[in-house]
N, C-alpha and C positions, 0 to 999 in steps of 0.2 A: 590589439590584445591577443597574445598567442599562448596563453596558459590560463588555467583556472587557478584561483588563488586558494591556498590551503585553508582547510576549515577543520579545526580540532584534530581528532585522531583519523578522520576520514579524508586525509589530504590527498589531492591529486598530484602526480608528478607533472612536469611540463609536458604540455600536450600540443603537438604541432598539427596544423590542419592536414589531414590525409589527402593524397592526390592519386588519381587514376585507379588502377586495379588494387592498390594497397589501402584504399580507404577503409575497408572493414577490418583490416589488421591493425590499425593505429588507434585503438581505444585509449582513453586516459587510464593510466595505471594508478593503483591506490597504495598507500603506505600500509605496512603491516604492523606498525607501532601502536602500542597501547590498546590492543585488541581486548574487548571486554572478556572477562572470564567469570565463570559461576563461583560463588563463594559458598561452599556447603555448609559451613559452620555459622554463618551469619545471615540475617535476612537482608536480601537486596532492597535498597530504598526505591520508593516510587518517586523518582527525581525528574521524570519527564512529563509532569503534569501539563495537559494541554498541548502536547506534541502534535504537530500538523504534518501528516504524511500524504503526499500526492501519489496516486497511482497512475502512471503516465507512460504512454507510448504512442507516437503518432500513427503507427501502423495499426489497422483495425484487425479484429478477430484473433487477438493473442491472449485473451482471457483477462483483460483490465477489469471489466465490470464483475465478472465472476469472482476474481480476486478481491475486489473492493468489498462485495457483499459477504463473502465467506470468511475473510480475515476479520472484518468488523464483527460478524456474528460470534466467531470463536473468542475474540478478545472480550466481547460483552458476557459470554458464557463463563469466562474466567473472572468475571466480577469487575471488569474495568468499565468505567463510564465512557461509552464510545458514541461519537457522532459521525454518522455516514452523510456526506454532502454529494448530492447528485448534480454534477455540472454538465451533464451531457444532454442535449436536446432530445435524444431518444428516450430518456428517462427509464432506462432498463434497470438501473439500480434501484429506482423506486418501486417498479412493478416486481422486481425480484425478490422483494421482502414484503410483498402483500399489498402495495398501494397502486391500484390501477389508475390509468390516465384519467385526469379530471381537469377539464379546461377551467372550472370555476374555483379550483383549489389554488391558494397562493403557493408560490414556489421560490426557488433560489433567484428566478428572473426578477420578481418583485423586489427582492433584497438588493440586487445588482442595480436596478433602476432607482433605488432610494425610496420606493413607495412604502416600505415597512421595514422594521428591524427584524433581524434573523430570529430572535426569540419568539416572535409571533407566528413563525411559519414552521418551526420545528414540530415534528410528530413523533409520539411514542410508538413503538413496535411491540410485537407479541414477545420479544425477547427482553426480559429485565435488563437495564443498563445499556440498551441500544435505542438511539434515536436517530431520526431521518430528517434532513433537510432536503425536500424533494425537488426534482427537476421537472421540466415541462418543455413542450415543443416550442413554447414562446422564446426559449433561449437562442433559437436560430436567429431571431431578429436582434438579439442583444449585440451581435457582432457589428450590425449596421447602425444600431441606435447609439451605441457607445463610441462609435469611431471618432466623433468629434469632441469628445470629453477629454480634458486635460489629465484626469485621474483614471482614465479607462483601464489601465493594467493594475490599478490598486484597490478597485471596488471590493473584490472578495476579501482581500487582507483586512481592510478596514471593517467589513461586515463581521469577520470572525474574531477579531480582537477582543470584543466584550464576552466572548463565550469561552475563552480558554481557561479560565478558572473553574468552569462548570463541568469540564470533561477531562478525563485522563488522555484521550486520544481522539483527534478529529482526522478522518480519513476523506480524502477528496477523489472522487471518481471523474475522470476528465474524458472529453471526447476524443475519437481517433483522428485528430487533425491539429496542425500547428496554427490555430486561429486565436481570436482575442479571448475566448473562454479558457483556452489552454494556457495562455499567457498569464491570466489572472490566477490559475492554479499554481503556476511556477512562481509567481510573485508572492503568493500566500504561504506556500509550503516551506517547511524547514528542510525536509528530506524527501527523496522520491524513491518510490519502489517501481522498478521497471519490469513488468512481465513480458515474456517473449517466448516464441516457439524456437525449437532447435533447428532452424532453417537458414539458409544462406541469406535470403533477403532480410530476415530479421537482424543479421549482423550488420548489414548496411544501414538499417534504420537506427541502430544504436549510435553509429558514427554520426548521423545527422542530428540525433537527439543531443549528443554531447556538444556539437557545435552550437546548437540552440541555447543550451545551459550557459555556455560561456557568454553569450550576449546577454542573457537574462541576468546573470550574475553582475556584469559590468553595469547594467542600466537600472535594475530594480531590486535585486535581492542577492547581496554579496555573500550571504551565508548559505545559500542553497548548495546542496550536494546530494549525491546519490546514496540512499540508504542500502540498496542492494539490487541485484538483477535475479529474477525469479524465472525458472524455466517452467513453462505450462504446456498442457496437452503432450506430455512427454512420453515417448516410447523407446525405452532403452534397447529394444531389439534391433533397431536400425543403425548402420554404421554411421549415417549422417548425423544422428542425434548425438552419438558418442564423440564424433569429431568436433561438432559445434560446441559441445560441453567443454572438451579439452581446450579449444581456442578461447573460450570465454574464461575459463579458470586461469589460463596463462595471463590474461591481461587484466582481469578483475581480481584475481586472487581471492582474498577472503570476503570480498564484496559479492561474490556469487554465492547465493544461498545454497546450502547443502540440501535443503529440502526441494523436491521437485514435485509438481503437481501432475499426476498421471492422467491419460485420457480415462474417462470414467463415465458410464451411461447414467448413474444415479446423479452425478454432478451436472450433466446436461439436462436431465429431467427436471431438476428442482426449480428452476425459474418458472416453468409453466404452472407450477403449483403456488407461486408466490412465496416460496420458503428457501432460506438458506439450506444447504445440503445437510447440515448438522441436525436440522429439524425434519427434514425430509426422510433421511435414512442415516441414523447415527452410527451405523456399522459399516458404512460404505468406505471404499478406499478414498474417495474424495474427502469425506469428513476426517478421516485419519491424517490425510495429507495437510489439510488446512489447519487442523490443531497443531500438527508438528510445525507448520509455518509460523503459527502464532507464538508457540514456545520458543523458537529459534529468534523471532523478532524481539521478544521480551528479554531473552538472555543477552542478545547483542546490545540492548539499551539498558541493561542492568535494572530491569524492572520486575518485581515479583508481584504477581496477581494476587488478589484476596483468596482465590480458590487454591492457589499453591501454597500459601501460608497456612490455610486450613488443613490441607493434606499433610503438611509437615507436622502441625500440632497433633493431628490424629495419630500419625505414624509414631510420633514420640510417646504418646499416652498408651500405645499398645504394649503389653507386657512381652518381655523376651521369652520365647519358647525354645527350650533346649530339646533338640531332636537326638534321640539315642537309637542305635541299631544293635541288633542281637549279634553277639551275646552281650547282654547288658552288664555294665560294670557299676 
């Protein structure tokens, strides 16, 4: 198989396996047809109920968990029922929203092993409309324990299927490796958000990820596609960052998010306090960036959040004020 099959408006053009030094220049291109647009006069429909989004990149240290935590928090603060699923044995997504490691607490590991349904493991968080399916260090053993199971790549998809009607969005944080846990995320997700730094090695990682997606689509999940590529820890003062951005924009076109996540001290401090940055420092650049990302994500998917609808109603109810300047007429 030498191409990724088209899927709705996010279709890939034919993609050939890159070779040699050109590997990082040969990304899959995306069509620009049917790009979602904002409809200013009509409410956008909440038509993506239960959408499953995987936050994935096999390269570590690119901001996957930070993005999963803070995007989930911003969407929940916008009134969308959001479930964050921590599929990483490090369980940083769990500790990042206030749940410290607890070996006695049930986790996604127990769900994957078939010991209990996901509904019995889900925990509420301090943010209304945000819930957590926690991870644990036991997930390290899942790669070995599930190796002989015939449905080893489909355990997560089957566990999440009964939950889709209960949540507007399900966000999966996956480990920085192409192992069995990541394969479960790729099999369960509808679309993928790929955080990456504006660096050369990150470009090579994207090429490898697309190759993996091709195989997963053929074997387990034909509808899997890339939601978008997100630049994180971004410093626009460097020539390298600007060059990588242009390279990604050339190949991914509208799939490269306009929003970029800057390097920000408050964003880095927030996990040590067990809070998303929106709760840790609501005025920080990190908070602003993730709310901007949430808005762009919702606009792309033609979803209007309850808070957005409330703001529109409030704005429409305000009286029009005519401003006059001297000399008055």
